C-alpha positions as CSV (number, residue, x, y, z in Angstrom):
1,M,3.5,10.7,-42.6
2,L,4.9,13.9,-44.0
3,I,8.0,12.0,-45.1
4,Y,5.9,9.3,-46.7
5,H,3.9,11.9,-48.7
6,F,7.1,13.5,-49.9
7,M,8.4,10.1,-51.0
8,H,5.1,9.2,-52.7
9,R,4.6,12.5,-54.5
10,V,8.2,13.5,-55.4
11,V,10.6,10.5,-55.1
12,S,8.2,7.8,-56.4
13,P,7.4,9.6,-59.8
14,T,11.1,10.3,-60.2
15,S,12.1,6.7,-59.5
16,R,9.4,5.3,-61.8
17,A,10.7,7.6,-64.6
18,I,14.2,6.4,-64.1
19,W,13.7,2.6,-63.6
20,R,10.3,2.4,-65.4
21,P,9.0,-0.7,-63.6
22,R,6.1,-2.4,-65.4
23,V,2.9,-3.2,-63.5
24,E,0.0,-5.5,-64.2
25,G,-3.2,-6.0,-62.2
26,A,-2.9,-2.9,-59.9
27,E,-6.7,-2.8,-60.0
28,N,-6.8,-6.0,-58.0
29,V,-5.5,-4.2,-54.9
30,P,-8.4,-3.1,-52.7
31,R,-8.2,0.6,-52.1
32,K,-9.4,0.4,-48.6
33,G,-9.2,-1.9,-45.6
34,G,-6.5,-4.2,-44.3
35,V,-5.0,-6.4,-47.0
36,I,-1.9,-8.6,-47.2
37,I,0.4,-8.1,-50.2
38,A,2.2,-11.5,-50.4
39,S,5.1,-11.6,-52.9
40,N,8.0,-13.7,-54.1
41,H,11.4,-12.3,-53.1
42,L,14.3,-11.9,-55.6
43,S,16.0,-8.7,-54.6
44,F,16.4,-6.1,-51.9
45,C,14.7,-3.7,-54.3
46,D,11.4,-5.7,-54.1
47,S,10.5,-3.6,-51.1
48,L,11.1,-0.5,-53.1
49,V,9.5,-1.5,-56.4
50,I,6.3,-2.8,-55.0
51,P,5.4,0.3,-53.1
52,L,6.4,2.4,-56.2
53,V,3.7,0.8,-58.4
54,A,1.0,-0.1,-55.8
55,P,-2.1,2.0,-55.9
56,R,-1.9,2.6,-52.1
57,Q,0.7,2.7,-49.4
58,V,2.2,-0.8,-48.7
59,T,4.1,-1.2,-45.4
60,F,7.0,-3.7,-45.3
61,L,9.2,-4.7,-42.5
62,A,12.8,-3.6,-42.2
63,K,15.7,-4.5,-39.9
64,S,15.5,-2.3,-36.8
65,E,19.2,-1.3,-37.4
66,Y,18.0,0.9,-40.3
67,F,16.1,3.0,-37.8
68,E,18.8,3.1,-35.0
69,G,21.8,4.6,-36.7
70,T,23.4,7.8,-35.5
71,G,24.8,10.9,-37.2
72,I,23.9,12.0,-40.7
73,K,24.0,8.5,-42.2
74,G,21.7,7.2,-39.5
75,A,19.2,10.1,-40.0
76,L,19.2,9.6,-43.7
77,S,18.6,5.9,-43.3
78,R,15.8,6.4,-40.8
79,A,14.1,9.1,-43.0
80,F,14.3,6.8,-46.1
81,F,12.7,3.8,-44.5
82,E,10.1,5.9,-42.6
83,G,9.3,7.5,-46.0
84,L,8.7,4.1,-47.4
85,G,6.3,3.3,-44.6
86,A,8.6,0.5,-43.3
87,V,8.3,-0.9,-39.8
88,G,11.4,-1.8,-37.9
89,V,11.7,-5.3,-36.3
90,P,14.6,-7.1,-34.6
91,R,16.6,-9.4,-36.9
92,D,17.2,-12.0,-34.2
93,E,15.5,-15.3,-35.3
94,K,13.8,-16.1,-32.0
95,R,12.5,-12.6,-31.2
96,G,12.2,-11.4,-34.8
97,A,9.7,-13.9,-36.2
98,M,6.9,-13.2,-33.6
99,A,7.7,-9.5,-33.5
100,A,7.4,-9.3,-37.2
101,L,4.0,-11.0,-37.2
102,E,2.7,-8.8,-34.4
103,A,3.9,-5.7,-36.2
104,G,2.2,-6.9,-39.4
105,K,-1.1,-7.5,-37.5
106,G,-0.9,-4.0,-36.1
107,V,-0.6,-2.6,-39.6
108,L,-3.6,-4.7,-40.8
109,D,-5.7,-3.8,-37.7
110,R,-5.3,-0.1,-38.7
111,G,-6.8,-0.9,-42.1
112,M,-3.6,-0.6,-44.0
113,A,-1.8,-2.8,-46.6
114,F,1.0,-5.0,-45.3
115,G,3.7,-6.5,-47.5
116,I,5.2,-9.9,-46.7
117,Y,7.5,-12.4,-48.3
118,P,6.2,-15.9,-47.4
119,E,9.5,-17.5,-48.4
120,G,11.2,-15.6,-45.5
121,T,14.3,-14.4,-47.4
122,R,15.5,-13.8,-50.9
123,S,15.8,-16.6,-53.5
124,L,19.4,-16.7,-54.6
125,D,18.8,-19.2,-57.4
126,G,15.6,-17.7,-58.9
127,R,13.4,-20.6,-57.7
128,L,10.3,-20.2,-55.6
129,Y,10.7,-21.7,-52.2
130,R,8.1,-23.2,-49.9
131,G,6.0,-20.6,-48.0
132,R,6.2,-20.3,-44.2
133,T,2.9,-20.2,-42.4
134,G,3.3,-16.8,-40.9
135,V,1.4,-15.3,-43.8
136,A,-1.5,-17.6,-43.1
137,W,-1.4,-16.7,-39.4
138,L,-1.8,-13.0,-40.4
139,A,-4.6,-13.7,-42.9
140,L,-6.6,-15.8,-40.5
141,T,-5.9,-13.8,-37.3
142,A,-6.4,-10.3,-38.8
143,K,-9.2,-11.7,-41.1
144,V,-8.1,-9.9,-44.2
145,P,-7.8,-10.9,-47.9
146,V,-4.4,-11.7,-49.5
147,V,-3.3,-10.2,-52.8
148,P,-0.6,-12.5,-54.3
149,V,2.2,-10.8,-56.2
150,G,4.8,-12.0,-58.7
151,V,7.9,-9.9,-59.2
152,I,10.0,-10.6,-62.2
153,D,13.5,-9.5,-63.0
154,T,14.1,-7.4,-59.9
155,D,17.2,-9.6,-59.3
156,K,18.5,-8.2,-62.6
157,V,17.7,-4.6,-61.6
158,Q,19.6,-5.1,-58.3
159,P,21.5,-8.3,-58.1
160,V,22.4,-9.7,-54.6
161,G,25.5,-7.9,-53.3
162,T,25.0,-4.6,-55.2
163,R,23.9,-1.3,-53.7
164,I,22.7,0.7,-56.6
165,P,19.9,-0.5,-58.9
166,K,20.8,-0.8,-62.6
167,F,18.9,1.4,-65.2
168,K,18.4,-0.9,-68.1
169,P,16.4,-3.9,-66.9
170,K,12.8,-3.2,-66.3
171,A,11.1,-5.1,-63.4
172,L,7.6,-6.4,-63.8
173,V,5.2,-6.5,-60.8
174,R,2.0,-8.6,-61.2
175,F,-0.8,-8.2,-58.7
176,G,-3.2,-11.2,-58.7
177,E,-6.8,-11.2,-57.7
178,P,-7.5,-11.1,-53.9
179,L,-7.7,-14.4,-52.1
180,D,-10.5,-14.8,-49.6
181,F,-9.9,-17.2,-46.7
182,S,-13.0,-16.4,-44.6
183,A,-14.0,-20.1,-44.9
184,H,-11.0,-21.0,-42.8
185,Y,-11.5,-18.5,-40.0
186,E,-13.3,-20.8,-37.6
187,R,-11.5,-24.1,-38.3
188,K,-10.4,-26.1,-35.3
189,D,-7.5,-27.8,-37.1
190,V,-5.5,-24.6,-37.0
191,G,-2.1,-26.0,-38.1
192,K,-3.6,-27.7,-41.1
193,A,-5.6,-24.6,-42.0
194,R,-2.5,-22.4,-42.0
195,R,-0.6,-24.9,-44.1
196,E,-3.4,-25.1,-46.7
197,V,-3.8,-21.3,-46.8
198,T,-0.1,-20.8,-47.2
199,D,0.2,-23.4,-50.0
200,E,-2.7,-21.7,-51.9
201,I,-1.0,-18.3,-51.6
202,M,2.3,-19.7,-52.9
203,E,0.5,-21.5,-55.8
204,A,-1.0,-18.1,-56.8
205,I,2.4,-16.4,-56.5
206,Q,3.9,-19.1,-58.7
207,K,1.3,-18.6,-61.4
208,L,2.1,-14.9,-61.5
209,S,5.9,-15.2,-61.3
210,G,6.3,-18.3,-63.5
211,Q,9.2,-19.5,-61.3
212,E,10.3,-23.1,-60.9
213,T,9.3,-24.4,-57.5
214,A,12.1,-25.6,-55.1
215,G,9.8,-27.7,-52.9
216,V,11.8,-26.9,-49.8
217,Y,12.2,-24.0,-47.4
218,N,14.7,-21.2,-48.2
219,E,17.1,-21.0,-45.3
220,R,18.7,-17.6,-44.6
221,P,22.5,-17.6,-45.3
222,A,24.6,-17.0,-42.2
223,E,26.1,-13.8,-43.6
224,Q,22.7,-12.1,-44.2
């Protein structure tokens, strides 16, 4: 927590001054209680930019390897991601998916904000891909609202394959109005409910990001 406060009070203002991300709709993020921050995903730096401009701490997931390194490099990586409030989960497809959802529910049950990318992985062509229903599982299981987010131009700030964000492009983060899915909590057709909730979230994200929709799932490249 001390590392987070240092990052929030010292590193965040410095980063905002350097990269100057723009933000719209920050007032739509509830200041208290569990809430899902559901965003499109264009760049690695999305998980840095969104917490920079959000009016409260947003916890994202990160590969467990970032927390397990040794030596100075490992300690710096661990401190950086802990400072962001990130939660480590295994990358393995079979173990990772459920572990990620359970970790997210734990964050929400503690009354915190949890960030998730319903597409599952970054879009390499700029299109918005079909959402996976894990975001709906979280919303309906934890019984929390969802704030849709559209990030714009983060792929220009830090293109795929680069390590250092560029200074000139200015990313835009748009927070939409919270979506309330309480009407779906007691539905018996659970699978259909999750699909409908996910599609509504993705529609809200698309309106904020302005992206072309792909209409299919985004499969993770083998090298990622």
